[in-house]
C-alpha positions as CSV (number, residue, x, y, z in Angstrom):
1,M,117.7,-28.7,-12.3
2,K,115.3,-25.7,-13.1
3,I,116.0,-22.1,-12.6
4,A,113.6,-19.1,-12.9
5,L,114.6,-15.6,-13.7
6,M,112.3,-12.6,-13.4
7,D,112.3,-8.9,-14.5
8,S,110.0,-6.4,-16.0
9,G,111.2,-7.0,-19.4
10,I,114.3,-8.5,-21.4
11,G,116.8,-7.3,-18.9
12,L,116.7,-10.8,-17.8
13,L,118.4,-12.1,-20.9
14,A,122.1,-11.4,-19.6
15,A,121.5,-13.6,-16.5
16,A,119.6,-16.2,-18.3
17,A,122.4,-16.4,-21.0
18,A,125.0,-16.7,-18.3
19,V,123.0,-19.4,-16.7
20,R,122.6,-21.4,-19.9
21,R,126.3,-21.1,-20.6
22,L,127.4,-22.3,-17.2
23,R,124.8,-25.1,-17.1
24,P,123.4,-26.0,-20.7
25,D,121.5,-28.9,-19.0
26,A,119.2,-26.5,-16.9
27,D,115.6,-25.7,-17.8
28,L,115.1,-22.1,-17.5
29,I,111.9,-20.1,-16.8
30,L,111.8,-16.6,-18.0
31,S,109.2,-14.6,-16.3
32,S,108.6,-10.8,-17.2
33,D,105.7,-8.4,-17.1
34,P,105.1,-6.6,-20.5
35,D,101.5,-5.7,-19.1
36,G,103.0,-3.5,-16.3
37,M,106.4,-2.3,-17.5
38,P,108.3,-0.2,-17.0
39,W,108.7,-0.8,-13.3
40,G,110.9,2.3,-12.7
41,P,108.3,5.0,-12.3
42,R,106.1,2.9,-10.2
43,T,105.7,3.5,-6.7
44,P,107.6,1.1,-4.4
45,A,104.3,-0.6,-3.1
46,D,102.9,-0.7,-6.9
47,L,106.3,-2.2,-8.0
48,T,106.3,-4.7,-5.3
49,E,103.0,-6.0,-6.2
50,R,103.8,-6.2,-9.7
51,A,107.0,-8.1,-8.9
52,L,105.3,-10.6,-6.7
53,A,102.7,-11.5,-9.3
54,V,105.8,-12.2,-11.9
55,A,107.5,-14.2,-9.0
56,R,104.4,-16.1,-8.3
57,A,104.0,-17.0,-11.9
58,A,107.5,-18.5,-12.1
59,A,107.1,-20.1,-8.7
60,G,104.1,-22.0,-10.2
61,H,106.4,-24.0,-12.5
62,R,108.3,-25.2,-9.3
63,P,111.7,-24.1,-10.1
64,D,114.6,-24.8,-7.8
65,A,115.7,-21.3,-7.6
66,L,114.5,-17.9,-8.6
67,I,116.8,-15.1,-9.8
68,V,115.5,-11.6,-9.3
69,A,117.3,-10.3,-12.6
70,C,116.3,-6.6,-12.0
71,N,118.1,-4.2,-9.7
72,T,114.9,-2.1,-9.3
73,A,113.0,-5.0,-8.2
74,S,115.6,-6.1,-6.0
75,V,115.8,-2.7,-4.3
76,H,112.2,-2.5,-3.5
77,A,110.7,-6.0,-3.5
78,L,113.4,-8.6,-2.5
79,A,112.7,-8.7,0.8
80,T,109.0,-9.3,0.4
81,M,109.6,-12.0,-2.2
82,R,111.9,-13.7,0.1
83,A,109.4,-13.5,2.9
84,E,106.7,-15.4,0.8
85,L,108.8,-17.9,-1.3
86,E,111.7,-18.9,1.1
87,P,112.8,-21.3,2.3
88,G,111.1,-23.5,-0.2
89,L,112.2,-21.4,-3.1
90,P,115.7,-19.7,-2.9
91,V,115.5,-16.3,-4.1
92,I,118.7,-14.6,-5.4
93,G,118.7,-10.7,-5.9
94,T,120.8,-8.5,-8.3
95,V,123.1,-6.0,-6.4
96,P,125.4,-3.6,-8.4
97,A,128.8,-4.8,-8.4
98,I,130.0,-1.6,-6.4
99,K,132.1,-3.5,-3.9
100,P,134.6,-5.3,-6.4
101,A,134.6,-2.0,-8.4
102,A,135.8,-0.1,-5.6
103,A,138.2,-2.7,-4.3
104,G,141.2,-0.9,-6.1
105,G,140.4,2.7,-4.9
106,G,140.1,4.2,-8.2
107,R,137.4,6.3,-10.1
108,V,134.3,4.5,-10.1
109,A,131.2,5.3,-12.2
110,I,127.8,3.8,-11.5
111,W,125.5,3.9,-14.4
112,A,121.7,3.2,-13.3
113,T,118.3,4.3,-13.8
114,P,117.3,7.7,-12.6
115,A,115.2,6.0,-9.8
116,T,118.1,4.1,-8.6
117,T,120.5,6.9,-8.8
118,G,120.9,8.8,-5.7
119,S,118.5,6.4,-4.0
120,P,119.0,5.5,-0.3
121,Y,119.8,1.9,-1.4
122,Q,122.6,2.8,-3.9
123,R,124.0,5.3,-1.5
124,G,124.0,2.8,1.1
125,L,126.2,0.5,-1.0
126,I,128.5,3.3,-1.8
127,R,128.8,4.0,2.0
128,D,129.5,0.5,3.0
129,F,131.7,-0.6,0.2
130,A,133.3,2.2,-1.6
131,A,134.5,4.5,1.2
132,G,138.2,4.3,-0.4
133,A,137.0,5.2,-4.1
134,R,135.9,8.2,-5.8
135,V,132.5,7.5,-7.1
136,T,130.3,9.2,-9.5
137,E,126.6,8.2,-9.9
138,V,125.5,8.5,-13.5
139,P,121.8,8.5,-14.3
140,C,120.8,7.0,-17.7
141,P,117.4,8.3,-18.5
142,G,115.7,6.4,-21.4
143,L,118.4,3.8,-21.9
144,A,116.4,0.8,-20.4
145,D,113.6,1.5,-22.5
146,A,115.5,1.9,-25.5
147,V,117.2,-1.5,-24.8
148,E,113.9,-3.0,-24.3
149,A,112.7,-1.8,-27.6
150,A,116.0,-2.7,-29.3
151,D,116.1,0.9,-30.7
152,D,119.6,1.3,-31.9
153,A,119.1,5.2,-32.4
154,A,117.6,5.8,-29.1
155,V,120.4,3.5,-27.3
156,T,123.2,5.5,-29.0
157,A,121.6,8.8,-27.9
158,A,121.2,7.7,-24.3
159,V,124.6,6.1,-24.1
160,A,126.1,9.2,-25.5
161,A,124.4,11.3,-22.8
162,A,125.6,9.0,-20.0
163,A,128.9,8.9,-21.2
164,A,129.2,12.6,-21.3
165,L,128.5,12.6,-17.6
166,T,131.1,9.8,-16.7
167,P,134.6,11.3,-15.6
168,A,137.2,11.0,-18.1
169,D,139.7,9.5,-15.9
170,V,137.1,6.7,-14.8
171,T,138.8,3.4,-14.0
172,D,135.8,1.1,-13.2
173,V,132.4,1.2,-14.6
174,V,129.4,-0.3,-12.8
175,L,126.2,-1.5,-14.8
176,G,123.6,-0.9,-12.3
177,C,120.8,-2.0,-14.4
178,T,120.6,-5.5,-16.0
179,H,119.2,-4.0,-19.3
180,Y,122.5,-2.1,-19.8
181,E,124.6,-5.5,-19.9
182,L,122.7,-6.2,-23.2
183,V,124.5,-3.0,-25.0
184,E,127.8,-3.3,-23.2
185,T,129.5,-3.0,-26.6
186,A,128.0,0.4,-27.3
187,I,128.7,1.7,-23.8
188,R,132.5,0.6,-24.1
189,A,132.7,2.4,-27.5
190,A,131.2,5.6,-26.2
191,L,133.5,5.5,-23.0
192,A,136.3,4.6,-25.2
193,V,136.0,8.1,-26.9
194,R,135.3,9.8,-23.4
195,T,138.3,8.3,-21.8
196,R,140.6,8.8,-25.0
197,G,141.2,5.1,-25.2
198,A,142.5,4.8,-21.5
199,A,141.7,1.4,-20.0
200,F,138.8,0.9,-17.7
201,V,137.0,-2.2,-16.2
202,F,133.4,-3.1,-16.5
203,H,131.4,-4.7,-13.7
204,G,128.2,-6.6,-14.4
205,S,126.1,-8.8,-12.4
206,A,125.0,-11.4,-14.8
207,E,127.6,-14.0,-14.4
208,A,128.0,-13.3,-10.7
209,V,124.1,-14.0,-10.0
210,A,124.3,-16.9,-12.0
211,V,127.0,-18.6,-9.9
212,Q,125.2,-17.6,-6.8
213,A,122.2,-19.3,-7.9
214,L,124.2,-22.4,-8.7
215,R,125.7,-22.3,-5.3
216,R,122.5,-21.8,-3.5
217,L,121.6,-25.2,-5.2
218,G,124.8,-27.0,-4.2
219,A,125.7,-27.1,-8.0
220,R,128.7,-26.0,-9.9
221,P,129.4,-24.6,-13.3
222,E,129.6,-27.4,-16.0
223,P,129.6,-25.7,-19.3
224,A,130.7,-28.9,-21.2
225,L,127.4,-30.7,-20.5
226,P,125.0,-31.5,-23.3
227,S,122.6,-28.6,-24.2
228,T,119.4,-30.2,-23.1
229,G,117.9,-27.6,-21.1
230,A,114.3,-26.5,-22.1
231,L,113.1,-22.9,-22.0
232,T,109.5,-21.7,-20.9
233,V,108.6,-17.9,-21.3
234,L,106.0,-16.3,-19.1
235,R,104.7,-12.8,-20.0
236,S,102.7,-11.4,-17.4
237,G,101.9,-14.8,-16.2
238,R,100.8,-16.1,-19.7
239,E,102.9,-18.7,-21.4
240,G,104.3,-17.3,-24.6
241,A,107.5,-16.7,-26.5
242,L,110.6,-14.4,-26.2
243,P,109.7,-10.9,-27.6
244,A,111.2,-10.3,-31.2
245,A,113.4,-7.6,-29.7
246,A,115.1,-10.3,-27.9
247,L,116.8,-11.4,-31.1
248,G,118.5,-7.9,-31.2
249,Y,121.0,-9.2,-28.8
250,A,123.5,-12.0,-28.6
251,E,122.0,-13.3,-25.3
252,G,118.5,-13.6,-26.8
253,R,119.9,-15.3,-29.8
254,L,121.6,-17.9,-27.5
255,L,118.6,-18.7,-25.9
256,A,116.6,-18.8,-29.1
257,G,119.0,-21.1,-30.6
258,H,118.1,-23.7,-27.9
259,G,114.5,-24.0,-29.3
260,A,112.9,-21.0,-27.6
261,P,109.7,-19.7,-29.5
262,V,110.0,-16.2,-30.7
263,G,106.8,-13.8,-31.1
């Protein structure tokens, strides 16, 4: 079984690590776009073109499924990628976990990039799935870039700024950018101060999208299988190594521990 994941940068690490944990026998292809990132400031048409190129590079390695491990690409390019690649290659998008977060009718905060915050796409999800909850959209300028660079000081500053915009009585926090899941510990710590230690629930997408990919393939999680899965890294279509910044995160170290080259 071979599963490809794509993103502009290292935001795909969280979903890739989830797949690796669930199916250590699966071969993984990580396809990113260091030449074209960040994707957020690009026009939808330009972003779609970049995302298609990254998807095509992954598809060239004949995976059984492709995970679009990027909220921004899923918003703007998922339909185009599916139109080109399916049904031969199942394409699984990443959607913010607004529906499960809002199920309890509490106070929901959605952390997302400025481009996604307030977008018709996110507002549509809120309208469709969160009518019974109190929802606050929290823009997080600079956070994805700081995570990409593994810049701890910049991550701390961006997280603190977003935490200050989060209601103190928040019950559920949705991470609406795959990069953010790599710094969940830092986000939890900042929000613990903001909420004065009150309990809240995090909602990421990595585990859910990994399970969905397996489901599309008619497979199931088997974490006890031998760790035989290979890893291929594509950077703007060129075969290469995990960026050194990936080792700043537990997910990257997990993948590197399976023999992935690091550069």
